[in-house]
N, C-alpha and C positions, 0 to 999 in steps of 0.2 A: 518829792515825786508823788507821795500820797495826796498832798493838798492839791496838786495840779490835776491829778486824776479825778479827785472828788469834785473840783470846780468844773472840769469838762463834763463830767457825768451829770451834774445837777444844774449847771448854769442855763441850760436851754430847755426847760420844761419838757424833757424827753419822755416819750411814752413807749412802753413795751407792751405789745399785745400777744396774747396766747389764747387760742381757742381750741377746745377739745370737743369732738363729737363722739358720743357713746350711744349704743343701741341697747334697748331692753329686749332680751330674748323672750319669746312667747311660744306659741305653737309653731312658729316659723323659725328659720335660722336667724341668727343675730344680724346678718347682712340684709335680711328682708324686713326688719322691724321698721315701722313708720315713725317711732319716737326718736327724737334727737335731744341731746343735752350738751351744753357747752357754755361758753362765755368768754369774757375778756378779763385780763388783769393788767394793771398798769402802775407805773411808778413815775413820779415827776419830782422836780426839784428846781431850786433857784440859787443864785449866788448870795442871797440874803439868808442863808442857812435854813431855808424852807424845805419841807418835804411833803409829798403828797402820795396818796395811795388810793386806788379804786379797784373795785371788783364788780363785775357785771355777769352774774349767772343767767342762763336762759334755758328754757325747755320748749321744744317745738314738736310739731306733728306734720309729717309729710302728707299733705292732702292729695298730691299727685307726685309723679317723678320730678316735676319741675317747680312745684309750688309748696311752700312750707309756711305755716303760721304757728304762733306760740306766744309766750309771755316772757318778759325779761325784767330783771330788777337791777338796781344800780346803787352802790354805796361808794361815795367819794369823800375822802377826808384829807384836808390840807392844814398844815400848821407851820408857822414861822415865828420869829420873834416879834413880828408886827401884826400878824393876821391869823385867824383860825376859821375854818369852814367845815361844815358837815352837810352833805346832800344825800338824800335817799330818794330814789325814783323807782317807779314801777309802771308797766304798761305792756300793751300787745306789740308784736312785730310780725312782718310778713316778708318773705323772700321769694323772688321768682328767678329761676335759673334758665339761661339760654344755652342749651347744649353743654352745660358744665364748662363753658369758657367765659361767659359774661353773666352778671347778675344785676338785678335791681332790688332795692330794699326800702322798706318803710318801717318806722317805729314811732309810736306815740308814747311819750314818757311824762308822767306827772312827778315833778320834783318838789321835795319839801326841804327847805334850805335854812340853815342856821349859820350866821356869819358874825364874827366879832373882830373889830379893830382894836388891838391890844393897847396901842399908844394913846388912843382917845377914849376907850371904853365904850364906843358906840357899838350897838348890836342890832342885828336884823334877823327876823324870823319871817319867812314868806314861803310861798309856793309859786311854781312856774311850770307851765305846760310847754313841752317841746315836741315838734313834729319833724322828725328827721326823714329826709328822702335822699336817696342816692343810689350808687351802684359801683360796679367796678369789674375787674378782670379776675379770672380764676385760672390757675396753672395746676395741672395734675402733678402730684408728688409721689403717688403710689396707687395701688389698686383702689383704695377707698378714701384717699386723703388728697386735699387740694389746698393751695395757698390762695387766699383772697387778698387783693390789693384794690382799695377803693376809697371813696370819699362820701361823706354824708353831709347834708346841709339842713339846719334847723330853719324851716320856712316861717316859723313864728318868731324868729329872733328879731328883737328891736334893740338897736344900739343904745337908746336912751333909757330903757327900763329893764333890760335883762340883767340877771345876775351872772350871765356867761360873758366871757371875754370876746367871743366871736361866734359865728354861726357854722363855720366849717369844721368837720372832724375827719381827719385821715383815719383809715382802717387798714390794718394788716393782720391777717390771722390764718390759722390752719383749721380747716373743716374736713 
């Protein structure tokens, strides 16, 4: 039973997202703060006994009620008996909200990548720029909490040269 559960959990590169929004109190109440903090965290796996972890913290500033800009970082680590990879990324992001029901988003990330194929000893150290554009739907969960469901696409993705497996990234989070 444990092996079956482990196989189901890790056989499909499953990602779990969690996002947290926090306000810094100043001279105004915490609900009126223009600063936001949050991020995503994820776990992935494969049937080849591989495991992956990523963390993406972010800090933003509400320029207006519907427009937010900020900076985000990204740390991704993957390891299996055949392959290991570490990616670190950093860059700006912007979100525009339409009545708190829809949103569009953009993020420019510069990734620094180290990969190693353990069976052949081949190693790669490179960097890659990604420009993610996308959007999605927002559902109110409480007075100040929303669930976001959306998709982002790396418009700079090149199937022949990219270190990424694809250009699309699904997003599910709480803001």
